[in-house]
VEXSEGU-633212 format. One record per residue (C-alpha): residue in one letter; x, y, z. Coordinates in Angstrom, 2 decimals. Layout:
BEGIN
  res       c1       c2       c3
    a        X        Y        Z
...
//
This chain:
BEGIN
  res       c1       c2       c3
    m   -12.25    69.66    38.22
    k   -15.83    70.74    37.52
    k   -17.37    73.43    39.74
    i   -20.96    72.85    40.91
    e   -22.86    76.15    40.76
    k   -26.39    74.83    41.47
    k   -27.94    73.15    44.48
    i   -27.84    69.35    44.40
    v   -31.39    68.00    44.51
    g   -30.62    64.37    43.68
    y   -28.03    61.91    42.37
    e   -27.70    58.70    40.40
    v   -24.78    56.23    40.15
    a   -23.49    55.97    36.60
    r   -23.24    52.35    35.45
    e   -21.37    51.08    32.43
    e   -23.66    49.37    29.95
    p   -22.54    45.79    29.10
    d   -21.10    45.24    25.65
    p   -23.40    42.79    23.82
    a   -20.46    41.66    21.67
    a   -18.28    40.77    24.67
    p   -17.95    37.06    25.60
    p   -19.93    35.95    28.67
    a   -18.08    35.94    31.98
    p   -16.93    32.49    33.13
    v   -19.23    30.76    35.57
    v   -17.52    29.88    38.83
    d   -18.59    26.53    40.20
    d   -18.66    26.80    43.98
    n   -19.17    23.04    44.29
    i   -15.63    22.13    43.13
    i   -13.86    20.22    45.91
    e   -10.15    20.94    46.35
    m    -7.69    18.94    48.42
    h    -7.45    20.22    52.00
    e    -6.52    18.85    55.41
    k   -10.11    18.79    56.75
    l   -11.34    16.56    53.94
    v   -13.01    13.51    55.47
    r   -11.40    10.20    54.53
    p   -13.80     7.88    52.65
    e   -14.34     4.36    53.96
    a   -12.42     2.91    51.02
    l    -9.61     4.31    48.87
    e    -7.97     3.06    45.68
    g    -4.21     2.65    45.67
    s    -1.14     0.82    44.46
    t     1.57    -1.16    46.25
    y     5.19    -1.13    45.06
    k     7.93    -3.56    46.10
    i    11.43    -2.32    46.97
    s    14.23    -4.87    47.23
    t    17.63    -3.42    48.13
    p    20.97    -4.67    49.45
    m    20.41    -2.29    52.38
    c    17.78    -4.62    53.86
    d    17.44    -8.38    54.21
    h    13.70    -8.05    53.62
    a    11.76    -6.21    50.92
    l     9.81    -3.04    51.63
    y     6.25    -2.63    50.35
    v     5.16     0.95    49.66
    t     1.39     1.51    49.44
    i     0.01     4.85    48.24
    n    -3.75     5.36    48.48
    d    -5.52     7.99    46.39
    i    -8.72     9.97    46.77
    v   -10.83    10.87    43.74
    l   -12.12    14.45    43.90
    n   -15.22    15.60    41.98
    p   -15.90    12.14    40.48
    g   -17.95    12.03    37.30
    t   -17.37    15.71    36.46
    e   -14.97    17.61    34.22
    h   -13.07    18.59    37.38
    e   -12.38    14.99    38.42
    q    -8.84    14.44    39.63
    r    -6.95    11.80    41.56
    r    -4.71    12.93    44.41
    p    -2.52    10.92    46.83
    f    -4.09    10.81    50.28
    e    -1.85     8.57    52.40
    i     1.25     6.38    52.24
    f     2.26     3.26    54.19
    i     5.52     1.30    54.15
    n     5.61    -2.25    55.52
    s     8.46    -4.71    55.95
    k     9.59    -7.62    58.08
    a    12.77    -5.65    58.80
    m    12.35    -3.71    62.04
    e    15.63    -1.76    62.05
    h    14.08     1.03    59.97
    f    10.65     0.97    61.66
    q    10.95     4.20    63.64
    w    12.06     6.58    60.89
    i     9.80     4.94    58.29
    v     6.73     5.53    60.46
    a     7.78     9.16    60.97
    l     8.41     9.62    57.24
    t     5.08     8.16    56.16
    r     3.12    10.25    58.67
    i     4.77    13.45    57.50
    m     4.27    12.58    53.82
    s     0.61    11.68    54.39
    a     0.11    15.04    56.14
    v     1.66    16.82    53.14
    f    -0.62    14.90    50.76
    r    -3.74    15.90    52.72
    k    -2.65    19.52    53.13
    g    -3.41    20.21    49.49
    g    -1.45    22.24    46.97
    d     1.58    20.97    45.10
    c     3.00    17.82    46.71
    t     5.32    16.89    43.83
    f     8.26    18.62    45.53
    l     8.52    15.56    47.81
    v    10.02    13.59    44.92
    e    13.08    15.79    44.51
    e    13.54    16.19    48.25
    l    13.57    12.43    48.84
    k    15.72    11.62    45.79
    a    18.32    14.13    46.99
    v    19.02    12.15    50.21
    f    22.40    10.35    50.14
    d    23.45     7.51    52.42
    p    26.89     8.19    54.02
    r    27.68     4.49    53.56
    g    27.19     4.82    49.81
    g    24.36     3.96    47.46
    y    23.60     0.88    45.39
    y    22.52    -0.22    41.93
    k    19.05    -1.53    41.18
    a    18.36    -4.19    38.58
    g    19.00    -2.64    35.19
    g    21.89    -0.50    36.39
    v    19.95     2.41    37.93
    f    21.92     4.00    40.77
    m    20.13     4.82    44.02
    p    22.02     7.06    46.48
    s    19.94     5.81    49.44
    l    16.90     3.84    50.52
    v    15.04     7.14    51.03
    a    15.89     8.11    47.45
    e    14.34     4.87    46.18
    i    11.17     5.64    48.14
    g    11.21     9.01    46.36
    a    11.53     7.20    43.02
    v     8.48     5.09    43.90
    v     6.49     8.23    44.76
    e     7.59     9.74    41.44
    t     6.38     6.66    39.56
    h     3.01     6.84    41.31
    l     2.53    10.57    40.69
    q     3.30    10.00    37.01
    k     0.78     7.16    36.98
    i    -2.07     9.36    38.30
    g    -1.13    12.34    36.13
    l     0.37    14.75    38.68
    l     3.85    14.48    37.15
    a     4.75    14.30    33.49
    g     7.12    11.53    32.51
    e    10.07    12.19    30.22
    e     9.09     9.94    27.34
    l    11.35     9.53    24.33
    s     9.86     9.81    20.87
    e     9.71     6.79    18.56
    h    12.46     8.33    16.43
    q    14.75     8.78    19.47
    r    14.08     5.23    20.62
    a    14.92     3.89    17.16
    i    18.23     5.78    17.10
    l    19.19     4.56    20.60
    e    18.30     0.97    19.71
    e    20.41     1.22    16.56
    k    23.38     2.52    18.56
    r    22.90    -0.19    21.15
    q    22.92    -2.97    18.57
    a    25.99    -1.50    16.89
    f    27.83    -1.24    20.21
    e    26.92    -4.81    21.25
    a    28.01    -6.13    17.86
    r    31.36    -4.36    18.18
    e    31.93    -5.45    21.77
    a    30.59    -8.99    21.36
    s    32.88   -11.61    22.87
    p    32.44   -15.04    24.54
    g    31.01   -14.51    28.00
    g    30.84   -10.80    27.47
    e    27.09   -10.40    27.84
    g    25.94    -8.13    30.65
    k    23.38    -9.20    33.21
    g    21.51    -5.88    33.16
    d    19.28    -4.22    30.59
    f    22.23    -2.39    29.00
    p    25.64    -3.46    27.62
    a    28.20    -4.67    30.17
    g    30.64    -1.91    29.22
    a    28.13     0.89    29.84
    t    28.99     3.58    32.40
    l    26.87     5.71    34.70
    c    24.77     8.51    33.18
    g    24.94    11.77    35.08
    k    21.39    12.70    34.08
    c    19.30     9.58    34.79
    s    21.74     7.72    37.12
    t    21.65     4.58    34.96
    k    24.57     2.48    33.77
    a    23.67     2.98    30.14
    v    26.32     5.33    28.68
    i    28.31     3.96    25.74
    v    30.91     5.57    23.47
    m    30.14     5.39    19.76
    d    32.18     7.32    17.19
    g    33.86     9.27    19.98
    c    30.54    10.45    21.47
    e    29.14     9.42    24.86
    t    25.42     8.61    24.62
    c    23.01     7.27    27.23
    l    20.88     4.40    25.92
    n    18.29     5.00    28.63
    c    17.45     8.73    28.45
    g    19.22     9.76    25.24
    h    21.50    12.32    26.93
    s    24.64    13.00    24.90
    k    27.60    15.31    25.33
    c    27.65    15.79    21.57
    g    24.23    17.43    21.58
//
């Protein structure tokens, strides 16, 4: 502590001189529009419609997700889901579908991370049991398939990253598939799906695509293997 022995007749605030070698401070653009619940809906929105056909319903469901483009024409341009609608001739699911779509649309418009909806929906299981889609993909419920559609759409607009296999991995899986089909080939033994008839369910991607080659279980869809 420094003792002041003279009368104070004035003062001045010491300011740190800027370093000329330091990089310039980033410029904050106050005009960047973020997703929030008070954002006014434009007259027209771009979107995509996905068809869901399941053994749970006699009629197909059509899921439409409309997107809003924020900050168009700038480096901050991004596409975010704004609303979701599900239509069908089947009326037995009308009440809960309307409730679900209203809640999901509200979450979309709230802003922030909405990708958590995918895992929440895909984790819903039907007490009557699930079903297999074309290609051998297992769906635990109709709600889970709606979640899968939302996942596909979020990957399409860039909010979710898809798990893509490399060309090398695809080549290895295709080689194993051809070897397995050649070994198991028999009259009338062709499967109706996208994978061999003898394939079993993969615990990672829920697809009937697991084969056993050289004592090792390998999924021909996602590449998962218990042998590493």
